[in-house]
Each structure stands twice: as structure tokens, then as C-alpha cells.
C-alpha positions, -999 to 999 in steps of 0.1 A, spaced: -848 -330 227 -815 -334 232 -802 -363 210 -774 -388 210 -759 -366 183 -756 -334 209 -735 -357 234 -713 -376 208 -679 -368 199 -681 -366 160 -655 -385 138 -654 -417 153 -622 -436 141 -628 -474 127 -602 -501 119 -606 -536 104 -610 -564 124 -574 -576 107 -557 -541 118 -529 -553 144 -528 -540 179 -495 -521 175 -511 -502 144 -544 -496 164 -523 -482 194 -500 -458 169 -537 -446 156 -549 -439 186 -520 -422 197 -521 -402 165 -559 -391 168 -557 -387 210 -583 -411 212 -587 -443 237 -610 -463 216 -616 -475 178 -646 -490 165 -637 -523 149 -653 -533 115 -656 -567 103 -648 -580 71 -683 -577 59 -684 -538 67 -704 -543 97 -693 -529 131 -679 -559 154 -667 -544 184 -646 -515 199 -608 -520 213 -598 -495 239 -563 -484 248 -570 -505 284 -579 -536 262 -545 -536 243 -528 -528 275 -545 -559 296 -557 -580 274 -526 -583 253 -494 -569 264 -499 -579 303 -506 -613 289 -475 -615 271 -492 -612 234 -475 -595 206 -490 -565 194 -479 -567 161 -495 -601 158 -529 -600 175 -557 -578 157 -584 -557 167 -610 -584 157 -594 -603 185 -600 -580 212 -634 -566 200 -653 -596 213 -687 -595 226 -703 -570 197 -709 -533 200 -736 -514 213 -746 -487 191 -776 -461 194 -790 -436 165 -777 -402 162 -810 -388 162 -823 -410 196 -831 -390 228 -801 -386 245 -820 -397 278 -820 -431 259 -785 -435 249 -775 -426 285 -799 -453 300 -786 -477 274 -751 -474 285 -761 -473 322 -780 -507 316 -751 -523 296 -727 -509 321 -704 -499 292 -682 -467 288 -686 -460 253 -716 -465 228 -709 -458 191 -734 -435 174 -747 -445 140 -766 -428 111 -780 -452 85 -757 -481 102 -727 -458 95 -707 -446 126 -708 -411 128 -698 -406 165 -689 -422 200 -704 -412 234 -678 -416 260 -682 -416 296 -661 -382 292 -689 -368 270 -712 -375 294 -694 -360 325 -689 -329 305 -725 -325 292 -750 -341 313 -761 -328 351 -743 -338 380 -774 -354 391 -779 -373 356 -742 -385 355 -742 -395 388 -771 -421 381 -752 -433 350 -722 -438 371 -739 -454 398 -750 -479 375 -717 -486 356 -695 -490 386 -720 -507 411 -710 -540 423 -722 -569 400 
């Protein structure tokens, strides 16, 4: 059985919700990633902030990236999947939620992230097409 762990990119990066967007962007640049998991003050996952979120929801809206926090953009919670879960379950969850990233957890701790790019590399063309059709279908 292929698991979520088999699909994920390991070593997910997390930032506290209080981290400013300019610092979050620097971390993304330094680690060559496009998303960070955001942890609330209680240490629990609060959401994900992406490079696109920073550009569209903050910079393009005229907000100051040195004052807006990752928590301000990490709205709507976060989708997770257990590392040992069947990979098909993870892909199904991503398609149903129409999301391009899901955090992989083990005992509640983030251990990786499955991204759309991971799916493109590791799924069959048919499976990826099915996923993309759900995510990009008109609402």
C-alpha cells in the first residue's frame, strides 16, 4: 500500500502565527518552498500560508508585510492526513476539499506536506488528471 508518507515532501517548515509575512517570505526563499504550516499560540496547526497568499492577500492589497502576520492569512484551518494513511485517501481528501496542499502528521506533529507538484510527480497521469479535474472544476 502506498501511504501519504510516500507522496509527501518531508521536513515541512512551520512558523508561529505571530511571525510577520516578510520573515515568512524570507523563510520560503531560504528553504526554496512555497508554503509554510502555521502554528497557533497553543502549538496546534492553525493553517497554511503560501507565497501566493502573501502576494495577493497582503502586498497587492497594500498591506505592510512587516506588520501582517502569518496567522492573519492562515484562515479557515488546515487540512491534515496521517502519515500512514492510504495515499488514495490523501488524494481524495485534497480533491474533495479542492486544495493543492495537505499537511502530513504523525501523532499530531507535522512531518511533511503533500503538494500538487508531489502528486504530479508520483501519481499516474490518470490519477493526477482526476485530482486536477476536481480541484480546478468550476464551482
